[in-house]
PDBQT receptor file of N, H, CA, C and O in Angstrom, charges set to zero:
ATOM      1  N   MET A   1      92.355  65.375  98.669  1.00  0.00    +0.000 N 
ATOM      2  CA  MET A   1      92.556  66.429  97.684  1.00  0.00    +0.000 C 
ATOM      3  C   MET A   1      92.986  65.777  96.373  1.00  0.00    +0.000 C 
ATOM      4  O   MET A   1      93.809  64.862  96.364  1.00  0.00    +0.000 OA
ATOM      5  N   THR A   2      92.423  66.255  95.275  1.00  0.00    +0.000 N 
ATOM      6  H   THR A   2      91.754  66.998  95.283  1.00  0.00    +0.000 HD
ATOM      7  CA  THR A   2      92.748  65.667  93.990  1.00  0.00    +0.000 C 
ATOM      8  C   THR A   2      94.159  66.060  93.561  1.00  0.00    +0.000 C 
ATOM      9  O   THR A   2      94.747  67.010  94.079  1.00  0.00    +0.000 OA
ATOM     10  N   GLN A   3      94.673  65.313  92.616  1.00  0.00    +0.000 N 
ATOM     11  H   GLN A   3      94.196  64.541  92.195  1.00  0.00    +0.000 HD
ATOM     12  CA  GLN A   3      96.029  65.568  92.099  1.00  0.00    +0.000 C 
ATOM     13  C   GLN A   3      96.145  66.978  91.519  1.00  0.00    +0.000 C 
ATOM     14  O   GLN A   3      97.146  67.663  91.726  1.00  0.00    +0.000 OA
ATOM     15  N   VAL A   4      95.110  67.404  90.789  1.00  0.00    +0.000 N 
ATOM     16  H   VAL A   4      94.297  66.847  90.621  1.00  0.00    +0.000 HD
ATOM     17  CA  VAL A   4      95.132  68.736  90.173  1.00  0.00    +0.000 C 
ATOM     18  C   VAL A   4      95.178  69.814  91.252  1.00  0.00    +0.000 C 
ATOM     19  O   VAL A   4      95.940  70.774  91.133  1.00  0.00    +0.000 OA
ATOM     20  N   ARG A   5      94.388  69.669  92.281  1.00  0.00    +0.000 N 
ATOM     21  H   ARG A   5      93.770  68.889  92.378  1.00  0.00    +0.000 HD
ATOM     22  CA  ARG A   5      94.374  70.656  93.366  1.00  0.00    +0.000 C 
ATOM     23  C   ARG A   5      95.708  70.679  94.099  1.00  0.00    +0.000 C 
ATOM     24  O   ARG A   5      96.207  71.752  94.439  1.00  0.00    +0.000 OA
ATOM     25  N   ARG A   6      96.279  69.533  94.341  1.00  0.00    +0.000 N 
ATOM     26  H   ARG A   6      95.874  68.661  94.065  1.00  0.00    +0.000 HD
ATOM     27  CA  ARG A   6      97.585  69.482  95.005  1.00  0.00    +0.000 C 
ATOM     28  C   ARG A   6      98.636  70.202  94.177  1.00  0.00    +0.000 C 
ATOM     29  O   ARG A   6      99.432  70.983  94.697  1.00  0.00    +0.000 OA
ATOM     30  N   ARG A   7      98.624  69.926  92.877  1.00  0.00    +0.000 N 
ATOM     31  H   ARG A   7      97.977  69.292  92.454  1.00  0.00    +0.000 HD
ATOM     32  CA  ARG A   7      99.597  70.552  91.988  1.00  0.00    +0.000 C 
ATOM     33  C   ARG A   7      99.416  72.069  91.987  1.00  0.00    +0.000 C 
ATOM     34  O   ARG A   7     100.394  72.816  92.022  1.00  0.00    +0.000 OA
ATOM     35  N   PHE A   8      98.153  72.522  91.946  1.00  0.00    +0.000 N 
ATOM     36  H   PHE A   8      97.359  71.916  91.917  1.00  0.00    +0.000 HD
ATOM     37  CA  PHE A   8      97.881  73.959  91.975  1.00  0.00    +0.000 C 
ATOM     38  C   PHE A   8      98.468  74.588  93.237  1.00  0.00    +0.000 C 
ATOM     39  O   PHE A   8      99.146  75.614  93.169  1.00  0.00    +0.000 OA
ATOM     40  N   VAL A   9      98.208  73.978  94.371  1.00  0.00    +0.000 N 
ATOM     41  H   VAL A   9      97.658  73.146  94.426  1.00  0.00    +0.000 HD
ATOM     42  CA  VAL A   9      98.681  74.523  95.646  1.00  0.00    +0.000 C 
ATOM     43  C   VAL A   9     100.199  74.601  95.680  1.00  0.00    +0.000 C 
ATOM     44  O   VAL A   9     100.749  75.566  96.211  1.00  0.00    +0.000 OA
ATOM     45  N   TRP A  10     100.882  73.620  95.132  1.00  0.00    +0.000 N 
ATOM     46  H   TRP A  10     100.435  72.836  94.701  1.00  0.00    +0.000 HD
ATOM     47  CA  TRP A  10     102.344  73.611  95.170  1.00  0.00    +0.000 C 
ATOM     48  C   TRP A  10     102.967  74.497  94.100  1.00  0.00    +0.000 C 
ATOM     49  O   TRP A  10     104.084  74.983  94.280  1.00  0.00    +0.000 OA
ATOM     50  N   GLU A  11     102.264  74.717  92.984  1.00  0.00    +0.000 N 
ATOM     51  H   GLU A  11     101.357  74.322  92.837  1.00  0.00    +0.000 HD
ATOM     52  CA  GLU A  11     102.852  75.449  91.863  1.00  0.00    +0.000 C 
ATOM     53  C   GLU A  11     102.477  76.925  91.801  1.00  0.00    +0.000 C 
ATOM     54  O   GLU A  11     103.165  77.701  91.138  1.00  0.00    +0.000 OA
ATOM     55  N   ILE A  12     101.403  77.330  92.474  1.00  0.00    +0.000 N 
ATOM     56  H   ILE A  12     100.844  76.699  93.013  1.00  0.00    +0.000 HD
ATOM     57  CA  ILE A  12     100.958  78.721  92.362  1.00  0.00    +0.000 C 
ATOM     58  C   ILE A  12     101.930  79.654  93.093  1.00  0.00    +0.000 C 
ATOM     59  O   ILE A  12     102.468  79.323  94.150  1.00  0.00    +0.000 OA
ATOM     60  N   ASP A  13     102.129  80.804  92.507  1.00  0.00    +0.000 N 
ATOM     61  H   ASP A  13     101.691  81.073  91.648  1.00  0.00    +0.000 HD
ATOM     62  CA  ASP A  13     102.896  81.864  93.157  1.00  0.00    +0.000 C 
ATOM     63  C   ASP A  13     101.883  82.663  93.984  1.00  0.00    +0.000 C 
ATOM     64  O   ASP A  13     101.079  83.412  93.428  1.00  0.00    +0.000 OA
ATOM     65  N   TRP A  14     101.923  82.506  95.289  1.00  0.00    +0.000 N 
ATOM     66  H   TRP A  14     102.576  81.898  95.740  1.00  0.00    +0.000 HD
ATOM     67  CA  TRP A  14     100.921  83.110  96.159  1.00  0.00    +0.000 C 
ATOM     68  C   TRP A  14     100.957  84.632  96.103  1.00  0.00    +0.000 C 
ATOM     69  O   TRP A  14      99.956  85.274  96.419  1.00  0.00    +0.000 OA
ATOM     70  N   ASN A  15     102.082  85.226  95.710  1.00  0.00    +0.000 N 
ATOM     71  H   ASN A  15     102.896  84.704  95.454  1.00  0.00    +0.000 HD
ATOM     72  CA  ASN A  15     102.146  86.677  95.534  1.00  0.00    +0.000 C 
ATOM     73  C   ASN A  15     101.236  87.128  94.386  1.00  0.00    +0.000 C 
ATOM     74  O   ASN A  15     100.680  88.225  94.424  1.00  0.00    +0.000 OA
ATOM     75  N   LEU A  16     101.089  86.274  93.365  1.00  0.00    +0.000 N 
ATOM     76  H   LEU A  16     101.540  85.382  93.335  1.00  0.00    +0.000 HD
ATOM     77  CA  LEU A  16     100.194  86.608  92.262  1.00  0.00    +0.000 C 
ATOM     78  C   LEU A  16      98.751  86.669  92.752  1.00  0.00    +0.000 C 
ATOM     79  O   LEU A  16      98.000  87.563  92.360  1.00  0.00    +0.000 OA
ATOM     80  N   LEU A  17      98.364  85.732  93.599  1.00  0.00    +0.000 N 
ATOM     81  H   LEU A  17      98.974  85.007  93.917  1.00  0.00    +0.000 HD
ATOM     82  CA  LEU A  17      97.008  85.740  94.144  1.00  0.00    +0.000 C 
ATOM     83  C   LEU A  17      96.787  86.952  95.034  1.00  0.00    +0.000 C 
ATOM     84  O   LEU A  17      95.716  87.559  95.019  1.00  0.00    +0.000 OA
ATOM     85  N   ARG A  18      97.803  87.298  95.807  1.00  0.00    +0.000 N 
ATOM     86  H   ARG A  18      98.673  86.805  95.819  1.00  0.00    +0.000 HD
ATOM     87  CA  ARG A  18      97.700  88.486  96.659  1.00  0.00    +0.000 C 
ATOM     88  C   ARG A  18      97.522  89.734  95.798  1.00  0.00    +0.000 C 
ATOM     89  O   ARG A  18      96.682  90.583  96.097  1.00  0.00    +0.000 OA
ATOM     90  N   THR A  19      98.302  89.843  94.743  1.00  0.00    +0.000 N 
ATOM     91  H   THR A  19      98.984  89.154  94.500  1.00  0.00    +0.000 HD
ATOM     92  CA  THR A  19      98.186  90.989  93.847  1.00  0.00    +0.000 C 
ATOM     93  C   THR A  19      96.800  91.040  93.228  1.00  0.00    +0.000 C 
ATOM     94  O   THR A  19      96.188  92.106  93.165  1.00  0.00    +0.000 OA
ATOM     95  N   PHE A  20      96.300  89.901  92.772  1.00  0.00    +0.000 N 
ATOM     96  H   PHE A  20      96.797  89.035  92.823  1.00  0.00    +0.000 HD
ATOM     97  CA  PHE A  20      94.961  89.842  92.187  1.00  0.00    +0.000 C 
ATOM     98  C   PHE A  20      93.910  90.277  93.198  1.00  0.00    +0.000 C 
ATOM     99  O   PHE A  20      92.999  91.033  92.862  1.00  0.00    +0.000 OA
ATOM    100  N   THR A  21      94.031  89.810  94.420  1.00  0.00    +0.000 N 
ATOM    101  H   THR A  21      94.772  89.196  94.693  1.00  0.00    +0.000 HD
ATOM    102  CA  THR A  21      93.082  90.177  95.472  1.00  0.00    +0.000 C 
ATOM    103  C   THR A  21      93.064  91.686  95.687  1.00  0.00    +0.000 C 
ATOM    104  O   THR A  21      91.997  92.282  95.836  1.00  0.00    +0.000 OA
ATOM    105  N   VAL A  22      94.241  92.303  95.704  1.00  0.00    +0.000 N 
ATOM    106  H   VAL A  22      95.107  91.819  95.583  1.00  0.00    +0.000 HD
ATOM    107  CA  VAL A  22      94.311  93.755  95.891  1.00  0.00    +0.000 C 
ATOM    108  C   VAL A  22      93.718  94.481  94.684  1.00  0.00    +0.000 C 
ATOM    109  O   VAL A  22      93.046  95.499  94.852  1.00  0.00    +0.000 OA
ATOM    110  N   ILE A  23      93.955  93.976  93.470  1.00  0.00    +0.000 N 
ATOM    111  H   ILE A  23      94.501  93.149  93.334  1.00  0.00    +0.000 HD
ATOM    112  CA  ILE A  23      93.353  94.576  92.270  1.00  0.00    +0.000 C 
ATOM    113  C   ILE A  23      91.827  94.589  92.416  1.00  0.00    +0.000 C 
ATOM    114  O   ILE A  23      91.181  95.605  92.161  1.00  0.00    +0.000 OA
ATOM    115  N   VAL A  24      91.266  93.462  92.824  1.00  0.00    +0.000 N 
ATOM    116  H   VAL A  24      91.791  92.637  93.031  1.00  0.00    +0.000 HD
ATOM    117  CA  VAL A  24      89.813  93.362  92.980  1.00  0.00    +0.000 C 
ATOM    118  C   VAL A  24      89.335  94.288  94.091  1.00  0.00    +0.000 C 
ATOM    119  O   VAL A  24      88.360  95.018  93.912  1.00  0.00    +0.000 OA
ATOM    120  N   GLN A  25      90.008  94.265  95.233  1.00  0.00    +0.000 N 
ATOM    121  H   GLN A  25      90.800  93.672  95.379  1.00  0.00    +0.000 HD
ATOM    122  CA  GLN A  25      89.593  95.095  96.364  1.00  0.00    +0.000 C 
ATOM    123  C   GLN A  25      89.656  96.586  96.034  1.00  0.00    +0.000 C 
ATOM    124  O   GLN A  25      88.770  97.355  96.405  1.00  0.00    +0.000 OA
ATOM    125  N   GLU A  26      90.709  96.974  95.338  1.00  0.00    +0.000 N 
ATOM    126  H   GLU A  26      91.429  96.349  95.036  1.00  0.00    +0.000 HD
ATOM    127  CA  GLU A  26      90.911  98.397  95.031  1.00  0.00    +0.000 C 
ATOM    128  C   GLU A  26      90.131  98.844  93.805  1.00  0.00    +0.000 C 
ATOM    129  O   GLU A  26      89.888 100.038  93.632  1.00  0.00    +0.000 OA
ATOM    130  N   GLY A  27      89.735  97.903  92.949  1.00  0.00    +0.000 N 
ATOM    131  H   GLY A  27      89.932  96.933  93.090  1.00  0.00    +0.000 HD
ATOM    132  CA  GLY A  27      88.905  98.232  91.805  1.00  0.00    +0.000 C 
ATOM    133  C   GLY A  27      89.641  98.643  90.544  1.00  0.00    +0.000 C 
ATOM    134  O   GLY A  27      89.008  98.907  89.521  1.00  0.00    +0.000 OA
ATOM    135  N   SER A  28      90.963  98.702  90.594  1.00  0.00    +0.000 N 
ATOM    136  H   SER A  28      91.477  98.488  91.425  1.00  0.00    +0.000 HD
ATOM    137  CA  SER A  28      91.721  99.050  89.387  1.00  0.00    +0.000 C 
ATOM    138  C   SER A  28      93.185  98.673  89.559  1.00  0.00    +0.000 C 
ATOM    139  O   SER A  28      93.683  98.502  90.672  1.00  0.00    +0.000 OA
ATOM    140  N   LEU A  29      93.857  98.549  88.419  1.00  0.00    +0.000 N 
ATOM    141  H   LEU A  29      93.453  98.688  87.515  1.00  0.00    +0.000 HD
ATOM    142  CA  LEU A  29      95.293  98.260  88.450  1.00  0.00    +0.000 C 
ATOM    143  C   LEU A  29      96.067  99.428  89.062  1.00  0.00    +0.000 C 
ATOM    144  O   LEU A  29      97.022  99.225  89.811  1.00  0.00    +0.000 OA
ATOM    145  N   THR A  30      95.648 100.640  88.739  1.00  0.00    +0.000 N 
ATOM    146  H   THR A  30      94.872 100.805  88.130  1.00  0.00    +0.000 HD
ATOM    147  CA  THR A  30      96.343 101.823  89.252  1.00  0.00    +0.000 C 
ATOM    148  C   THR A  30      96.229 101.917  90.774  1.00  0.00    +0.000 C 
ATOM    149  O   THR A  30      97.218 102.185  91.457  1.00  0.00    +0.000 OA
ATOM    150  N   ALA A  31      95.041 101.701  91.297  1.00  0.00    +0.000 N 
ATOM    151  H   ALA A  31      94.238 101.484  90.743  1.00  0.00    +0.000 HD
ATOM    152  CA  ALA A  31      94.852 101.749  92.747  1.00  0.00    +0.000 C 
ATOM    153  C   ALA A  31      95.627 100.619  93.435  1.00  0.00    +0.000 C 
ATOM    154  O   ALA A  31      96.193 100.812  94.511  1.00  0.00    +0.000 OA
ATOM    155  N   ALA A  32      95.644  99.452  92.811  1.00  0.00    +0.000 N 
ATOM    156  H   ALA A  32      95.184  99.296  91.937  1.00  0.00    +0.000 HD
ATOM    157  CA  ALA A  32      96.416  98.327  93.367  1.00  0.00    +0.000 C 
ATOM    158  C   ALA A  32      97.901  98.651  93.359  1.00  0.00    +0.000 C 
ATOM    159  O   ALA A  32      98.612  98.335  94.312  1.00  0.00    +0.000 OA
ATOM    160  N   ARG A  33      98.374  99.282  92.281  1.00  0.00    +0.000 N 
ATOM    161  H   ARG A  33      97.796  99.539  91.507  1.00  0.00    +0.000 HD
ATOM    162  CA  ARG A  33      99.775  99.689  92.193  1.00  0.00    +0.000 C 
ATOM    163  C   ARG A  33     100.129 100.603  93.358  1.00  0.00    +0.000 C 
ATOM    164  O   ARG A  33     101.160 100.423  94.005  1.00  0.00    +0.000 OA
ATOM    165  N   ASP A  34      99.277 101.576  93.619  1.00  0.00    +0.000 N 
ATOM    166  H   ASP A  34      98.439 101.722  93.093  1.00  0.00    +0.000 HD
ATOM    167  CA  ASP A  34      99.530 102.514  94.711  1.00  0.00    +0.000 C 
ATOM    168  C   ASP A  34      99.501 101.810  96.065  1.00  0.00    +0.000 C 
ATOM    169  O   ASP A  34     100.358 102.056  96.914  1.00  0.00    +0.000 OA
ATOM    170  N   LYS A  35      98.531 100.948  96.262  1.00  0.00    +0.000 N 
ATOM    171  H   LYS A  35      97.835 100.748  95.572  1.00  0.00    +0.000 HD
ATOM    172  CA  LYS A  35      98.381 100.226  97.540  1.00  0.00    +0.000 C 
ATOM    173  C   LYS A  35      99.590  99.324  97.808  1.00  0.00    +0.000 C 
ATOM    174  O   LYS A  35     100.072  99.238  98.938  1.00  0.00    +0.000 OA
ATOM    175  N   LEU A  36     100.074  98.652  96.754  1.00  0.00    +0.000 N 
ATOM    176  H   LEU A  36      99.682  98.721  95.837  1.00  0.00    +0.000 HD
ATOM    177  CA  LEU A  36     101.181  97.706  96.913  1.00  0.00    +0.000 C 
ATOM    178  C   LEU A  36     102.555  98.362  96.731  1.00  0.00    +0.000 C 
ATOM    179  O   LEU A  36     103.584  97.720  96.939  1.00  0.00    +0.000 OA
ATOM    180  N   SER A  37     102.566  99.640  96.343  1.00  0.00    +0.000 N 
ATOM    181  H   SER A  37     101.729 100.161  96.174  1.00  0.00    +0.000 HD
ATOM    182  CA  SER A  37     103.824 100.365  96.075  1.00  0.00    +0.000 C 
ATOM    183  C   SER A  37     104.671  99.640  95.033  1.00  0.00    +0.000 C 
ATOM    184  O   SER A  37     105.877  99.459  95.200  1.00  0.00    +0.000 OA
ATOM    185  N   LEU A  38     104.004  99.232  93.950  1.00  0.00    +0.000 N 
ATOM    186  H   LEU A  38     103.024  99.379  93.814  1.00  0.00    +0.000 HD
ATOM    187  CA  LEU A  38     104.675  98.557  92.844  1.00  0.00    +0.000 C 
ATOM    188  C   LEU A  38     104.493  99.389  91.582  1.00  0.00    +0.000 C 
ATOM    189  O   LEU A  38     103.654 100.288  91.536  1.00  0.00    +0.000 OA
ATOM    190  N   SER A  39     105.279  99.083  90.566  1.00  0.00    +0.000 N 
ATOM    191  H   SER A  39     105.961  98.353  90.603  1.00  0.00    +0.000 HD
ATOM    192  CA  SER A  39     105.127  99.787  89.286  1.00  0.00    +0.000 C 
ATOM    193  C   SER A  39     103.956  99.198  88.499  1.00  0.00    +0.000 C 
ATOM    194  O   SER A  39     103.543  98.061  88.728  1.00  0.00    +0.000 OA
ATOM    195  N   GLN A  40     103.435  99.991  87.575  1.00  0.00    +0.000 N 
ATOM    196  H   GLN A  40     103.770 100.915  87.389  1.00  0.00    +0.000 HD
ATOM    197  CA  GLN A  40     102.337  99.522  86.718  1.00  0.00    +0.000 C 
ATOM    198  C   GLN A  40     102.729  98.259  85.939  1.00  0.00    +0.000 C 
ATOM    199  O   GLN A  40     101.941  97.315  85.881  1.00  0.00    +0.000 OA
ATOM    200  N   PRO A  41     103.943  98.220  85.331  1.00  0.00    +0.000 N 
ATOM    201  CA  PRO A  41     104.322  96.990  84.617  1.00  0.00    +0.000 C 
ATOM    202  C   PRO A  41     104.395  95.761  85.533  1.00  0.00    +0.000 C 
ATOM    203  O   PRO A  41     104.087  94.649  85.104  1.00  0.00    +0.000 OA
ATOM    204  N   THR A  42     104.797  95.961  86.777  1.00  0.00    +0.000 N 
ATOM    205  H   THR A  42     105.047  96.864  87.125  1.00  0.00    +0.000 HD
ATOM    206  CA  THR A  42     104.869  94.838  87.715  1.00  0.00    +0.000 C 
ATOM    207  C   THR A  42     103.474  94.291  88.004  1.00  0.00    +0.000 C 
ATOM    208  O   THR A  42     103.275  93.077  88.036  1.00  0.00    +0.000 OA
ATOM    209  N   ILE A  43     102.511  95.183  88.213  1.00  0.00    +0.000 N 
ATOM    210  H   ILE A  43     102.673  96.170  88.187  1.00  0.00    +0.000 HD
ATOM    211  CA  ILE A  43     101.132  94.765  88.464  1.00  0.00    +0.000 C 
ATOM    212  C   ILE A  43     100.563  94.051  87.238  1.00  0.00    +0.000 C 
ATOM    213  O   ILE A  43      99.960  92.984  87.359  1.00  0.00    +0.000 OA
ATOM    214  N   SER A  44     100.756  94.636  86.073  1.00  0.00    +0.000 N 
ATOM    215  H   SER A  44     101.246  95.502  85.975  1.00  0.00    +0.000 HD
ATOM    216  CA  SER A  44     100.245  94.039  84.837  1.00  0.00    +0.000 C 
ATOM    217  C   SER A  44     100.879  92.682  84.572  1.00  0.00    +0.000 C 
ATOM    218  O   SER A  44     100.199  91.745  84.153  1.00  0.00    +0.000 OA
ATOM    219  N   ASN A  45     102.172  92.577  84.815  1.00  0.00    +0.000 N 
ATOM    220  H   ASN A  45     102.725  93.338  85.155  1.00  0.00    +0.000 HD
ATOM    221  CA  ASN A  45     102.883  91.315  84.611  1.00  0.00    +0.000 C 
ATOM    222  C   ASN A  45     102.372  90.243  85.573  1.00  0.00    +0.000 C 
ATOM    223  O   ASN A  45     102.204  89.088  85.182  1.00  0.00    +0.000 OA
ATOM    224  N   ALA A  46     102.129  90.615  86.816  1.00  0.00    +0.000 N 
ATOM    225  H   ALA A  46     102.266  91.554  87.134  1.00  0.00    +0.000 HD
ATOM    226  CA  ALA A  46     101.605  89.655  87.790  1.00  0.00    +0.000 C 
ATOM    227  C   ALA A  46     100.245  89.134  87.345  1.00  0.00    +0.000 C 
ATOM    228  O   ALA A  46      99.972  87.937  87.432  1.00  0.00    +0.000 OA
ATOM    229  N   LEU A  47      99.395  90.034  86.870  1.00  0.00    +0.000 N 
ATOM    230  H   LEU A  47      99.616  91.007  86.799  1.00  0.00    +0.000 HD
ATOM    231  CA  LEU A  47      98.070  89.625  86.405  1.00  0.00    +0.000 C 
ATOM    232  C   LEU A  47      98.185  88.704  85.194  1.00  0.00    +0.000 C 
ATOM    233  O   LEU A  47      97.481  87.698  85.109  1.00  0.00    +0.000 OA
ATOM    234  N   ARG A  48      99.067  89.041  84.262  1.00  0.00    +0.000 N 
ATOM    235  H   ARG A  48      99.640  89.858  84.330  1.00  0.00    +0.000 HD
ATOM    236  CA  ARG A  48      99.276  88.195  83.068  1.00  0.00    +0.000 C 
ATOM    237  C   ARG A  48      99.769  86.810  83.477  1.00  0.00    +0.000 C 
ATOM    238  O   ARG A  48      99.287  85.805  82.955  1.00  0.00    +0.000 OA
ATOM    239  N   ARG A  49     100.719  86.746  84.401  1.00  0.00    +0.000 N 
ATOM    240  H   ARG A  49     101.110  87.563  84.826  1.00  0.00    +0.000 HD
ATOM    241  CA  ARG A  49     101.256  85.453  84.846  1.00  0.00    +0.000 C 
ATOM    242  C   ARG A  49     100.188  84.613  85.539  1.00  0.00    +0.000 C 
ATOM    243  O   ARG A  49     100.139  83.396  85.358  1.00  0.00    +0.000 OA
ATOM    244  N   LEU A  50      99.337  85.256  86.327  1.00  0.00    +0.000 N 
ATOM    245  H   LEU A  50      99.377  86.244  86.473  1.00  0.00    +0.000 HD
ATOM    246  CA  LEU A  50      98.258  84.522  86.986  1.00  0.00    +0.000 C 
ATOM    247  C   LEU A  50      97.281  83.985  85.946  1.00  0.00    +0.000 C 
ATOM    248  O   LEU A  50      96.836  82.841  86.046  1.00  0.00    +0.000 OA
ATOM    249  N   GLU A  51      96.944  84.800  84.949  1.00  0.00    +0.000 N 
ATOM    250  H   GLU A  51      97.305  85.729  84.868  1.00  0.00    +0.000 HD
ATOM    251  CA  GLU A  51      96.053  84.354  83.874  1.00  0.00    +0.000 C 
ATOM    252  C   GLU A  51      96.644  83.158  83.141  1.00  0.00    +0.000 C 
ATOM    253  O   GLU A  51      95.926  82.209  82.826  1.00  0.00    +0.000 OA
ATOM    254  N   GLU A  52      97.936  83.193  82.867  1.00  0.00    +0.000 N 
ATOM    255  H   GLU A  52      98.519  83.964  83.123  1.00  0.00    +0.000 HD
ATOM    256  CA  GLU A  52      98.590  82.079  82.200  1.00  0.00    +0.000 C 
ATOM    257  C   GLU A  52      98.566  80.834  83.060  1.00  0.00    +0.000 C 
ATOM    258  O   GLU A  52      98.321  79.737  82.559  1.00  0.00    +0.000 OA
ATOM    259  N   HIS A  53      98.817  80.990  84.344  1.00  0.00    +0.000 N 
ATOM    260  H   HIS A  53      99.016  81.881  84.751  1.00  0.00    +0.000 HD
ATOM    261  CA  HIS A  53      98.826  79.839  85.251  1.00  0.00    +0.000 C 
ATOM    262  C   HIS A  53      97.432  79.209  85.352  1.00  0.00    +0.000 C 
ATOM    263  O   HIS A  53      97.287  77.987  85.397  1.00  0.00    +0.000 OA
ATOM    264  N   MET A  54      96.408  80.074  85.386  1.00  0.00    +0.000 N 
ATOM    265  H   MET A  54      96.525  81.067  85.350  1.00  0.00    +0.000 HD
ATOM    266  CA  MET A  54      95.036  79.586  85.526  1.00  0.00    +0.000 C 
ATOM    267  C   MET A  54      94.461  79.128  84.193  1.00  0.00    +0.000 C 
ATOM    268  O   MET A  54      93.488  78.376  84.163  1.00  0.00    +0.000 OA
ATOM    269  N   GLY A  55      95.061  79.580  83.078  1.00  0.00    +0.000 N 
ATOM    270  H   GLY A  55      95.852  80.191  83.102  1.00  0.00    +0.000 HD
ATOM    271  CA  GLY A  55      94.539  79.224  81.764  1.00  0.00    +0.000 C 
ATOM    272  C   GLY A  55      93.261  79.967  81.424  1.00  0.00    +0.000 C 
ATOM    273  O   GLY A  55      92.452  79.489  80.628  1.00  0.00    +0.000 OA
ATOM    274  N   ASP A  56      93.075  81.150  82.032  1.00  0.00    +0.000 N 
ATOM    275  H   ASP A  56      93.732  81.537  82.678  1.00  0.00    +0.000 HD
ATOM    276  CA  ASP A  56      91.861  81.924  81.817  1.00  0.00    +0.000 C 
ATOM    277  C   ASP A  56      92.146  83.385  82.145  1.00  0.00    +0.000 C 
ATOM    278  O   ASP A  56      93.078  83.696  82.886  1.00  0.00    +0.000 OA
ATOM    279  N   ARG A  57      91.339  84.269  81.591  1.00  0.00    +0.000 N 
ATOM    280  H   ARG A  57      90.581  84.017  80.989  1.00  0.00    +0.000 HD
ATOM    281  CA  ARG A  57      91.471  85.695  81.892  1.00  0.00    +0.000 C 
ATOM    282  C   ARG A  57      90.624  86.067  83.067  1.00  0.00    +0.000 C 
ATOM    283  O   ARG A  57      90.604  87.230  83.471  1.00  0.00    +0.000 OA
TER     284      ARG A  57
């Protein structure tokens, strides 16, 4: 495994990936919020943090 991949695996917040997966599966932030029983700002913040970590939208 390359150094970059190792760093990604150790540094990623796996809850952010889970939230992203639910957003995709449910088709919207609102549906993901309901499925995860989280607030809209929490869902939006998780998505923003994942985008920052990945360096892409």
